[in-house]
C-alpha positions, -999 to 999 in steps of 0.1 A, spaced: -1 0 0 16 32 -11 14 57 15 4 95 15 0 125 33 -29 151 31 -20 172 8 -26 220 15 -47 235 -8 -27 256 -34 -14 285 -19 -9 276 15 26 264 18 42 298 -8 30 317 28 57 328 55 41 327 86 38 362 105 60 364 126 51 396 152 70 420 173 97 407 197 87 409 231 114 392 255 155 399 260 172 363 262 187 383 297 159 383 312 149 411 318 119 429 311 126 454 284 111 484 266 91 469 241 84 493 211 77 461 186 41 461 184 28 497 189 10 493 216 -2 523 236 20 538 266 -14 543 282 -26 506 282 -68 506 278 -97 525 297 -104 518 336 -141 516 324 -131 488 296 -108 465 325 -135 477 348 -161 456 327 -137 431 312 -134 418 351 -179 424 354 -176 399 321 -163 374 336 -188 360 362 -206 341 342 -174 322 321 -197 292 315 -224 304 292 -217 313 254 -214 349 246 -240 367 219 -230 361 193 -241 388 173 -221 412 196 -250 429 198 -237 454 228 -199 461 210 -217 472 174 -244 491 192 -217 510 210 -195 518 178 -225 527 157 -235 556 185 -195 560 185 -193 571 148 -232 574 138 -234 538 124 -261 514 113 -252 484 133 -267 463 108 -243 470 90 -213 464 116 -192 430 112 -178 422 145 -143 391 151 -115 391 167 -88 416 159 -91 432 126 -67 403 112 -103 382 108 -121 402 94 -91 404 67 -94 370 69 -129 366 62 -132 392 34 -106 375 12 -125 339 26 -154 354 7 -143 364 -19 -112 355 -33 -98 322 -46 -81 299 -74 -81 320 -105 -83 357 -87 -62 381 -78 -58 413 -54 -39 435 -51 -17 454 -24 10 476 -14 46 475 -16 53 474 21 13 469 29 5 445 60 9 413 57 -19 399 71 -27 410 26 -6 385 14 -14 359 38 -48 358 32 -48 355 -3 -29 328 -5 -45 314 16 -78 312 -9 -59 297 -34 -58 338 -51 -29 350 -64 -11 384 -46 1 412 -73 22 440 -50 22 477 -64 50 495 -57 46 528 -35 60 561 -43 82 575 -17 68 548 10 35 556 2 8 542 -17 5 553 -50 -33 548 -68 -18 548 -102 6 518 -96 -24 505 -81 -50 514 -114 -21 500 -132 -26 469 -122 -62 454 -123 -70 429 -146 -100 411 -157 -87 385 -125 -88 414 -98 -113 410 -67 -101 431 -41 -80 455 -30 -58 460 -1 -45 493 12 -35 507 50 -44 541 52 -24 549 74 0 519 62 25 497 86 49 499 90 59 531 67 33 552 91 26 571 55 -14 578 45 -30 592 12 -57 619 14 -91 611 8 -89 627 -25 -67 601 -33 -90 571 -19 -118 582 -33 -101 583 -69 -87 551 -64 -123 542 -55 -131 555 -92 -113 539 -111 -119 506 -96 -148 481 -118 -181 480 -95 -176 440 -83 -139 450 -72 -140 448 -34 -119 480 -20 -112 471 17 -97 501 40 -77 490 67 -75 516 91 -57 503 120 -43 535 131 -70 562 121 -75 574 151 -41 587 156 -47 610 122 -43 646 130 -46 659 88 -76 675 77 -72 658 41 -76 627 56 -107 601 64 -110 570 74 -134 553 47 -169 559 67 -182 578 36 -175 557 12 -190 526 29 -218 543 30 -222 558 -7 -212 525 -29 -221 488 -21 -179 479 -28 -158 491 1 -148 479 38 -132 499 60 -116 482 96 -108 486 123 -91 476 157 -90 481 197 -59 468 199 -37 500 193 -52 530 211 -81 515 229 -51 491 245 -71 461 244 -50 440 222 -47 406 244 -83 406 233 -81 410 200 -115 427 188 -119 443 158 -146 454 134 -152 458 101 -181 480 80 -193 472 53 -220 478 25 -256 455 38 -245 430 7 -211 422 24 -220 423 62 -247 393 54 -217 372 39 -196 382 63 -220 370 89 -226 337 71 -189 327 71 -176 342 105 -174 316 142 -209 317 153 -190 332 189 -158 342 170 -159 370 202 -160 366 245 -181 383 261 -151 399 285 -141 409 252 -176 420 239 -181 444 275 -145 456 272 -147 465 235 -180 488 242 -170 503 273 -133 511 257 -146 533 226 -176 549 253 -150 562 273 -139 597 247 -116 612 272 -92 582 275 -93 586 236 -76 618 239 -53 616 267 -36 591 238 -42 614 212 -26 642 236 2 619 237 13 604 204 11 648 192 33 655 213 59 625 213 59 619 173 70 645 166 93 650 190 112 614 183 113 624 149 126 659 156 154 640 183 161 610 158 168 633 130 192 653 144 217 623 154 215 621 116 189 588 108 162 601 88 121 588 101 98 589 75 73 614 83 43 597 104 8 601 109 2 567 130 18 561 164 50 548 152 80 558 132 104 541 101 138 550 113 160 545 85 201 536 91 232 530 69 243 497 51 277 501 58 288 473 83 283 484 119 257 509 114 231 489 96 197 483 113 206 446 123 238 468 142 214 494 160 184 463 168 217 445 185 227 475 204 195 486 216 190 451 228 219 459 254 201 484 262 172 469 271 151 483 245 131 462 215 122 477 183 108 463 155 129 451 126 111 448 90 133 434 62 100 410 55 82 443 43 112 447 22 126 471 45 158 455 63 179 492 66 152 502 91 137 501 121 101 504 136 92 522 168 64 524 185 58 559 202 64 546 238 62 569 269 81 596 284 106 572 300 107 547 270 110 578 240 140 596 261 163 559 265 153 554 228 170 585 220 194 581 244 203 552 230 207 558 194 229 589 202 255 562 221 249 539 188 260 569 160 279 589 182 301 559 190 301 544 154 313 579 136 
């Protein structure tokens, strides 16, 4: 008898597994972890209180519709709750969209330095990923439109983009939507939308409300400080919401996550503190690191992309090793095609000052 083994679907073995930002150092010392774009302010105290209160009935299934959370999101943004779909982080929403609208023979487009989950979701469903070059580390609408074929079914863009921190204004997003066929789904990933302080920026709610082929995704993992609970949501056309609700897990969110998320999004004061902290320290870090002779890509998110020379002893990998020796963890982004860079989360005041001091020592010792 010939022995055989199960064979995965085409595309699965082409996936490089997602590797999250590091969180531990070999020494065991608690590091300054600035590798995963987490908020230094932590979650809203009201969210923590709601989470604890929801742990009294852990033997009960959660509300499969996450109604309390969807209604809280709808109230916060003035949306139709029936068009909101919640999931285990925005990652699950992105994955469900790919599962619903992509298959063998289809193509999906994302940008050169776009979020790695897009490629994973495309390949996992047997579709072909198509990469559109960026211009100055920004989404290039023309490059995307030039790569549309009769096989294109989905376009993913992160706005702001991770790991570059750049964005395109809403007029460019509208131009992209207008240039795509009606049967192409445009997915706007707004994981960092709350941090953006630009008059020409919108996360995409209006486009979703006025078209039948646009989806916006958001997360509670960043500014709301609930990364460990895995809470995300998408605002969709009614028909897309119906599709996603047919394929999502019947209890894809826990009761404590639902309760904490609803409390978090209602606590606008805590969110405003997070925005104010970021607005203070983002430009400070860009300026101080720039003074060290290092290039920083201008960012509108809660992280910055720091560029290092390619020469031995001064490269990103050397800076990474040096910072770790000082108890500081940033994010290597070679998997995004940015091997000469480190991505730094905006941390607490102490963490931010520690990074600048350490980088000053690193660049000074090698000048």
